[in-house]
Structures are given as structure tokens and as C-alpha cells.
LUMDOLO-736738 format. One record per residue: residue in three letters; residue number from 1; x, y, z of N, C-alpha, C in turn; chain. Coordinates in steps of 0.2 Angstrom, whole numbers, plus 2048, in hexadecimal, padded with zeros to 3 digits. Last residue first. Example, Ala and Ser with C-alpha at 12.3 -4.5 7.8 and 13.67 -1.06 7.14 Angstrom:
// residues 2
  res    n   nu   nv   nw  cau  cav  caw   cu   cv   cw  chain
  SER    2  840  7F5  823  844  7FB  824  840  800  827      A
  ALA    1  842  7E4  827  83E  7EA  827  842  7F0  827      A
This chain:
// residues 53
  res    n   nu   nv   nw  cau  cav  caw   cu   cv   cw  chain
  UNK   53  846  85B  7D0  84C  858  7C8  84A  852  7C3      A
  UNK   52  840  85C  7D7  843  861  7D5  846  85F  7CE      A
  UNK   51  838  852  7DE  833  85B  7D8  837  85C  7D4      A
  UNK   50  841  84C  7E4  83E  84A  7DC  837  851  7D9      A
  UNK   49  843  858  7ED  848  855  7E9  846  850  7E2      A
  UNK   48  836  856  7F3  838  85A  7EF  83E  85D  7EC      A
  UNK   47  836  84A  7F9  832  84D  7F2  833  853  7F2      A
  UNK   46  848  844  7FB  843  848  7FD  83D  84A  7F9      A
  UNK   45  84E  833  7F7  850  839  7F7  849  83C  7F8      A
  UNK   44  84C  825  7F6  851  829  7F9  853  82E  7F6      A
  UNK   43  83E  820  7F9  840  820  7F1  84A  825  7F1      A
  UNK   42  83A  81C  805  836  817  7FE  83D  81B  7F9      A
  UNK   41  83E  826  80E  840  81F  80E  83C  819  804      A
  UNK   40  83A  831  80A  841  82E  808  842  82C  808      A
  UNK   39  82A  82D  80B  82E  831  802  834  82E  801      A
  UNK   38  82C  82E  819  82B  827  813  82D  829  80E      A
  UNK   37  82F  83A  81D  835  835  81E  832  82F  81A      A
  UNK   36  826  842  817  82C  846  814  830  83E  816      A
  UNK   35  818  83B  81E  818  83A  817  823  83D  813      A
  UNK   34  81C  843  82B  81D  839  829  81B  837  822      A
  UNK   33  81F  850  826  824  84A  827  825  847  829      A
  UNK   32  80F  853  824  816  852  81F  81B  850  81F      A
  UNK   31  806  844  82D  80B  84C  82C  80D  84D  825      A
  UNK   30  7FE  83D  82B  7FA  83D  82E  801  846  830      A
  UNK   29  7FB  835  817  7FC  839  81D  7FD  83C  823      A
  UNK   28  7F1  835  810  7EF  832  813  7F7  833  818      A
  UNK   27  7F2  83D  801  7F3  834  802  7F1  831  808      A
  UNK   26  7F0  849  807  7EB  846  802  7EC  83F  800      A
  UNK   25  7FB  84A  80C  7F6  84E  811  7EF  848  80D      A
  UNK   24  806  84B  802  805  847  805  7FE  844  80C      A
  UNK   23  7FF  858  7FB  802  851  7F9  801  84D  7FD      A
  UNK   22  803  863  804  7FC  861  801  7FC  856  801      A
  UNK   21  810  862  805  80A  860  80C  807  85F  809      A
  UNK   20  814  866  7F9  818  85D  7FC  813  85C  801      A
  UNK   19  808  86D  7F0  80F  870  7F5  80E  867  7F8      A
  UNK   18  804  86C  7DD  803  86D  7E7  80A  86A  7E9      A
  UNK   17  807  86C  7D2  809  870  7D3  807  874  7DA      A
  UNK   16  809  85B  7C9  802  861  7CF  808  864  7D0      A
  UNK   15  811  852  7C4  80C  856  7C0  808  85C  7C6      A
  UNK   14  81B  84F  7CE  81B  84D  7C6  817  854  7C2      A
  UNK   13  813  849  7D7  81A  84F  7D9  81B  851  7D1      A
  UNK   12  80A  841  7D3  808  847  7D4  80F  84E  7D7      A
  UNK   11  810  835  7D2  80F  837  7CD  80F  841  7CB      A
  UNK   10  817  836  7DD  81B  837  7D9  818  83A  7D3      A
  UNK    9  80A  830  7E8  80E  838  7E6  814  83A  7E3      A
  UNK    8  808  825  7DE  802  829  7DE  808  832  7E0      A
  UNK    7  815  81E  7E6  814  81E  7DE  80F  825  7DC      A
  UNK    6  80F  81C  7F4  816  823  7F0  818  824  7EA      A
  UNK    5  807  817  7F3  805  81D  7F4  80B  824  7F0      A
  UNK    4  80A  80B  7F1  805  80E  7EB  806  815  7EB      A
  UNK    3  812  807  7FA  817  808  7F4  811  80E  7EE      A
  UNK    2  807  808  806  80C  80B  804  810  80E  7FD      A
  UNK    1  804  7F9  7FC  802  801  800  805  809  801      A
């Protein structure tokens, strides 16, 4: 389930201008820091770094 949420997060980070915190909230994370940690663990980079690449 977490893998699916991270795939959706990556899609949204690529195509949406929503904030990282907003994307994490929409995907069911209880805080932006929880989303940040999970994203970093799964991808090896922060959501913001992923968006900027």
C-alpha cells in the first residue's frame, strides 16, 4: 500500500503545482514530516528534490 501511495506522490509531484505538504495530506499522511520521511526512505530523495530533478 505504501508503494502505491509513493507512486501516486511521484506522479503528483511531476504534474501538480500543489505543495508537498498538500500532496502528503491528500495521500493520507498525518503530517508533512511523516510524508517526507516515507518518501525519502522509499526513493532516496526528498519530495522537493524529486520535484526539482
